[in-house]
DRENDOSE-53808 format. One record per residue (C-alpha): x, y, z; residue in one letter. Coordinates in steps of 0.001 Angstrom, whole numbers, plus 500000, padded with zeros to 6 digits. Layout:
! residues N
XYZA...
***
This chain:
! residues 290
571798671131262960X569314669471265099X568422666710262496X572029665831262155X573159665664265525X569797663568266150X570870661741263457X574245660677264712X573120660003268553X571034657208266565X573693655840265080X575498655734267566X573129653622269624X572321651331266973X576184650468266909X576344650311270621X573891648166270282X574877646036268046X578500645317269962X577142644704273558X575694641565271477X577771640785269877X580429640462272985X577450638532274782X577175635943272021X581004635075271597X580602634793275349X577817632139275108X579936630775272535X582828629924275097X580252628426277449X579405625851275982X582991625022274808X583484624855278064X580054622146278959X581448620361275914X584578619247277682X583279618706280568X581294616383279395X583973615446277056X586537614397280537X583663612969282362X582351610031280054X585814608451279618X586069607967283542X582733607048283650X582894604190280837X586282603515281548X588624603936284599X585261604005287738X583603601440285323X586328598926285080X587699599786289044X584126598514289901X582909595637288480X586914594066288067X587660591251289631X589809590560292150X593629590355291344X595121586755291945X598208587673290450X597407585666287478X596115585159284750X594961581992282568X599018582380280243X600914583928282498X601940584093286074X602698586949287938X605202585928290277X606577588297293323X608462587017295781X612490588118296560X611817589516292825X609243590417291104X608343589232287535X605825588314285327X606206584360282956X604454582553280414X602724579489282036X605444577229279382X608558579014281183X607346577453284219X606605574191283066X609083574195281197X611192574918284572X609030572035286250X610232569849284076X613861570238283831X613666570692287848X611313568137288902X614014565135289026X615825567494291272X613369567981293776X612335564173293584X615973563333294429X615776566319297265X612745564761298738X614009561268298803X617767561933300475X616368565624303149X612547564869303515X611570567547301964X608660567283299549X609438567609296322X606396570102295456X607543572947298573X611015572561296861X609829572754293408X607248576343294639X609142577724296807X612249577514293738X609743578963291082X608076581489293141X611476583483294721X613176582454291393X610427583779289187X610741580704287388X614430581112286637X613764584037285397X614801586893287839X618024588203289228X618698586869291862X618764583545289835X620283584298286231X622980586993287694X623950584418290926X622203580951290770X620312581466293507X616888579806293174X615189580517296620X616160583629297816X618425582856300849X620191585584302062X624047585033303641X623292584927307066X626640584851309305X627586581266308551X627945581832304459X631383581692303622X630639581254299722X630635584282296869X627363586942297291X625662589124295613X624331593231296833X619986593126295952X617424594977297904X615124593042299207X613284594000303081X616526596783302944X618752598032300974X621520595999299075X621129593160301374X623905589804301518X622284587113299111X624299584193298846X625809583068294974X626038579943293623X628639578188290711X624694576536288723X621429575619290073X621733572345290627X624421574109294133X621814576198295227X618731573251295345X621176571808297393X622774574286300061X618475574886299564X618222571398301184X620900571937303610X619506575250304872X616079573377306178X617479569915307912X620597572388309762X619808573381312860X616378573633314526X614962576459313480X613040574262310955X612790571565312414X609489571228313030X608809570473309759X609909567570309866X607605566258312076X604437567163308710X603242564051306881X605556564994303388X602397565184301678X601563568073303373X602393570525301343X600265573463303160X600923572304306018X604379572833305056X603840576109302765X602100577646306573X604817576193308530X607982577638306300X606272581704307141X605705581431311278X609314579255310800X610658582765309256X611415581951306379X609570584603304028X608107588105305718X604999588112303174X602593587305305164X600372586304301814X604249583716300859X601795580559302047X599402581640299728X600980582293297066X603183579096296924X600108576823297728X598533578686294640X601138577303292664X601430574211293379X597607573515293328X597592575348289370X600679573434288631X600032569921289848X603278570262292223X602296567698294648X602412564826291761X606177564675292099X605659563739296408X603738561147295564X606013559808292422X608752560435294957X607080558261297527X606181555425295125X610188555601293984X611329554254297495X608123552088298366X609670549927295127X612793549916296269X611852548842299405X609225546205297936X612260545036295070X614846544501298239X611690542213299884X610672540547296393X614827539319295580X615527538660299564X618498541424299306X620220542197302142X620328546299302217X621281548735305563X621968552571306083X624547554622306191X624869557656307783X627244559735305987X629853561330308622X632694563636307885X635135563507305310X632660560580303433X632554560873299169X630130558346296925X633852557138295514X634655555976299053X631759554536300851X631030552533297440X634976551578298076X633959550269302251X631357548532300730X632074547322297305X629784548961295636X629633550324291798X628950554326292344X626826554181289413X624307551020292080X624703553654294646X623663556551292872X620618554081291278X619588552335294454X619019556539296468X618289558284293979X620725560191293353X621220562452289954X625344563708290284X627754562005293301X627669565050296138X626475564375299613X625812565691302917X627254565034306914X624166563055307648X622964562128304393X621703558514305080X622545556386302151X620745552744301498X623285550242300613X621708546949298913X623629544098298410X
***
């Protein structure tokens, strides 16, 4: 009997030992698996986002083939889209430079930045290429859009040409931007800083963005072209001893009435003044060459 009891005790002892070893082994396997998961988590962080953040260059909001434009809207566009936009509106910009004294580079730069090169919602839905808000004196159509505040009132135009014309009038009317017109027309850097100082935009980086676009796409060359065309006209007048005078547009004037008054065909007036349409504004100088 004692032998049987002794044997039973020995069996129970060995079974107990084997059971304990099995539990310990399972725990160790679990520990190894946990260690492996931690190592896997650390690897992508080390070789991925953390390492990239440390080695990445500062974001200048553009890449060689695409640009991120952010003013009243934020869009990503290709260089080809921007170049096509410049080609479409460079003539209007130069015409407005001649008529209103605003550098063509500034006009184009602001239009690209504010409209997302014509792809932003304000330009596609409201033909607003310069992010101009309604203000108290606006009597035309409008659109609501979130900018500095929610659902702000922005001007809406019939077409892009109206937007470019209103931008010129917006800068030349009143005294808010009058200091800009004392600057040299080819000093786009001073104009860009002056626009920010006068309150055109609240973004402290506005001048930097504007200057960056002007230099990246060589928009300053349209300032030089505009001045050259004016000098060519003046040279032609001197060469041919033509009679010339400047007429300042008053309320009620149209290009047709001026052409009749001076007996000059409208097309000649447009050519002499580098005009692309019949639109004129009060205070605008018109060159009369006979």
